C-alpha positions in Angstrom: -0.1 -0.1 0.0 2.8 2.4 0.7 4.5 1.8 -2.5 1.3 2.4 -4.3 0.9 5.7 -2.4 4.4 6.8 -3.4 3.9 5.9 -7.0 0.7 7.9 -7.0 2.4 11.0 -5.5 5.3 10.8 -7.9 3.0 10.8 -10.9 1.1 13.7 -9.5 4.4 15.8 -9.0 5.6 14.9 -12.5 2.3 15.9 -14.1 2.4 19.3 -12.3 6.0 20.1 -13.4 5.3 18.9 -16.9 2.2 21.2 -17.2 4.3 24.1 -15.9 7.0 23.6 -18.5 4.5 23.1 -21.3 2.7 26.4 -20.3 6.0 28.3 -20.2 6.9 27.1 -23.7 3.5 27.8 -25.1 3.6 31.2 -23.5 7.0 32.1 -24.8 6.1 31.2 -28.2 3.0 33.3 -28.2 4.9 36.3 -26.9 7.5 35.7 -29.5 4.8 36.2 -32.3 3.4 39.3 -30.4 6.4 41.2 -29.3 8.5 43.1 -31.7 9.6 46.6 -32.9 7.0 48.4 -30.5 9.4 47.5 -27.6 12.1 49.6 -29.0 12.7 53.4 -28.5 15.4 55.3 -30.2 16.9 58.8 -29.6 19.9 60.0 -31.2 22.7 57.4 -31.5 21.0 55.2 -29.0 18.1 52.7 -28.8 16.7 50.7 -26.1 14.5 47.5 -26.4 12.8 45.6 -23.5 10.9 42.3 -23.2 9.1 41.0 -20.2 10.3 37.4 -19.6 7.6 35.5 -17.6 9.8 32.7 -16.2 7.5 31.5 -13.5 10.0 29.0 -11.8 12.7 31.6 -11.7 11.2 35.0 -11.1 14.1 37.7 -11.0 11.9 40.8 -11.4 12.3 41.4 -15.2 12.0 42.8 -17.8 15.0 42.1 -19.9 16.4 45.2 -21.8 19.3 45.9 -24.2 20.5 49.4 -24.7 22.5 50.0 -27.9 24.7 53.1 -28.5 26.3 53.4 -32.1 30.0 54.4 -32.1 31.2 54.1 -35.6 31.5 51.6 -38.3 35.2 50.9 -37.1 34.4 50.7 -33.3 30.8 49.1 -33.6 28.3 49.3 -30.9 28.2 49.5 -27.1 25.6 47.0 -25.7 24.2 47.2 -22.1 22.0 44.2 -21.2 20.0 44.3 -17.9 17.3 42.3 -16.2 15.3 44.0 -13.7 16.7 47.0 -12.0 20.2 46.1 -10.7 21.8 43.5 -13.0 23.8 45.0 -15.9 26.3 43.7 -18.3 28.2 45.9 -20.9 30.1 44.9 -23.8 31.2 46.3 -27.3 30.4 44.4 -30.3 31.6 44.7 -33.9 32.0 42.6 -37.1 29.5 40.8 -39.3 28.6 38.1 -36.8 29.7 39.2 -33.4 29.3 36.7 -30.4 26.3 37.3 -28.1 26.4 39.6 -25.2 25.2 37.6 -22.1 24.1 38.5 -18.6 24.4 35.7 -16.0 21.2 35.2 -13.9 21.9 32.2 -11.9 25.8 32.0 -12.0 26.4 30.3 -15.3 23.3 28.2 -15.3 21.0 30.6 -16.9 21.7 33.7 -18.9 19.8 36.4 -20.9 21.9 37.0 -24.2 21.4 39.7 -26.8 22.8 38.8 -30.3 23.2 40.9 -33.3 22.6 39.2 -36.7 24.4 40.3 -39.7 26.1 43.5 -38.3 27.1 44.9 -41.8 28.5 48.2 -43.0 26.5 50.6 -45.1 27.2 53.7 -47.1 27.0 55.8 -43.9 27.2 53.5 -41.1 26.0 50.0 -40.0 22.7 48.0 -40.1 21.7 45.0 -38.2 19.0 43.0 -36.2 19.0 42.0 -32.6 17.3 39.3 -30.8 17.1 38.1 -27.0 18.2 34.5 -26.4 17.4 33.0 -23.0 20.0 30.2 -22.4 20.3 27.3 -19.9 23.8 25.8 -19.6 24.9 27.9 -22.6 22.3 26.5 -24.9 19.7 28.9 -26.3 16.1 27.9 -25.6 14.1 30.3 -27.8 14.7 33.4 -29.9 12.9 36.8 -29.4 13.5 39.1 -32.4 13.5 42.6 -31.1 13.9 44.7 -34.3 16.4 45.9 -37.0 18.3 49.1 -37.0 20.2 51.5 -39.3 23.0 53.4 -37.8 24.9 56.5 -39.2 25.8 60.2 -38.6 22.1 61.0 -38.3 21.7 58.5 -35.3 20.1 55.2 -34.8 16.6 54.2 -35.9 14.3 51.1 -36.3 13.9 49.8 -39.9 12.1 47.0 -41.4 14.0 43.7 -41.6 15.7 42.8 -44.9 13.6 40.7 -47.3 14.4 37.0 -47.1 15.8 35.9 -50.5 14.5 32.5 -51.6 15.6 30.7 -54.6 13.1 30.2 -57.2 12.6 26.6 -57.8 11.5 25.5 -61.3 8.3 23.4 -61.4 8.9 19.7 -61.8 7.1 19.6 -65.1 9.1 22.6 -66.5 12.4 20.8 -65.5 11.3 17.6 -67.2 10.2 19.3 -70.3 13.6 21.0 -70.5 15.3 17.7 -70.1 13.4 16.1 -72.9 15.0 16.3 -76.5 13.0 17.7 -79.3 10.7 15.4 -81.0 11.8 14.4 -84.5 9.4 15.3 -87.1 7.2 12.4 -88.2 7.8 10.3 -85.1 4.6 9.1 -83.3 4.2 10.7 -79.8 3.9 7.3 -78.3 7.4 6.4 -79.4 8.8 9.1 -77.2 7.8 7.3 -73.9 8.9 3.8 -75.1 12.1 2.6 -73.2 14.4 0.3 -75.1 16.0 -2.5 -73.0 18.5 -4.8 -74.8 17.1 -3.9 -78.1 13.5 -4.6 -77.1 10.8 -2.1 -76.6 7.8 -2.5 -74.1 5.6 -4.4 -76.5 8.4 -7.0 -77.4 9.3 -7.5 -73.7 5.6 -8.0 -72.9 5.3 -10.6 -75.7 8.2 -12.6 -74.5 7.0 -12.5 -71.0 3.6 -13.8 -72.1 5.1 -16.6 -74.3 7.4 -17.7 -71.4 4.4 -17.7 -68.9 2.3 -19.7 -71.3 5.1 -22.3 -71.8 5.6 -22.6 -68.0 1.9 -23.1 -67.4 1.7 -25.8 -70.0 4.7 -27.6 -68.7 3.3 -27.6 -65.0 -0.1 -28.8 -66.3 1.6 -31.8 -68.1 3.6 -32.7 -65.0 0.3 -32.7 -63.0 -1.5 -34.6 -65.6 -4.2 -31.9 -66.1 -3.1 -30.5 -69.5 -4.7 -31.1 -72.8 -2.2 -33.6 -73.9 -2.6 -35.7 -70.7 -6.4 -35.6 -71.2 -6.0 -36.7 -74.9 -3.7 -39.6 -73.9 -6.3 -40.6 -71.2 -9.1 -40.6 -73.9 -7.1 -42.8 -76.2 -6.3 -45.2 -73.5 -9.9 -45.6 -72.4 -11.0 -46.1 -76.1 -8.3 -48.7 -76.6 -9.3 -50.6 -73.4 -13.0 -50.5 -74.4 -12.1 -52.0 -77.8 -10.3 -54.8 -76.4 -12.9 -55.7 -74.1 -15.4 -55.8 -76.9 
């Protein structure tokens, strides 16, 4: 009875924690779709973006914010990542694919990271997109795109993300039609689809298969004594026996 009670309590605890984790994942995905550029405010060479992380199991006060200050195309950007009111981490980033700037929340167990994607030069400065990445043991758990920015002498401002270039795939029918050679004049359309194997087309192969099958069936029926030749021989033997009796 005690073992049964322990098993029941264990199942209940596992179910509660599983539901909490699933709720957190569903909630973060929903917020990822809704949060975006409206969380960012720019003034001069600086922009600040904030996002409220609702981590119910580890509530450290939130929200998570990143402050970006544009310096120059050569020097890059100063990033300040904060969570709540007291935790702040500063770092300077530059280059096309800089490493994320991370703030430790629980020593090195959990972090809030801000990552710039494609921090590329423009005619007058830099452009790039930034996202938040909550990590556990150094592994990103989910991505929160915060916005894209253009930086230059006039300051820093939010811009639309660059269009995603997709390769135009040719339809299968078009590719097949291009691969087919031009039909010779006067050649029937059916002959284009015929495949030649060992000098025989489809009709020749079918005829050989049918002939072989008929011969095989005839041989088997003769062995079993049910073929036409066997029946004929049986009739002759019966007639001969009857004649002798008469």
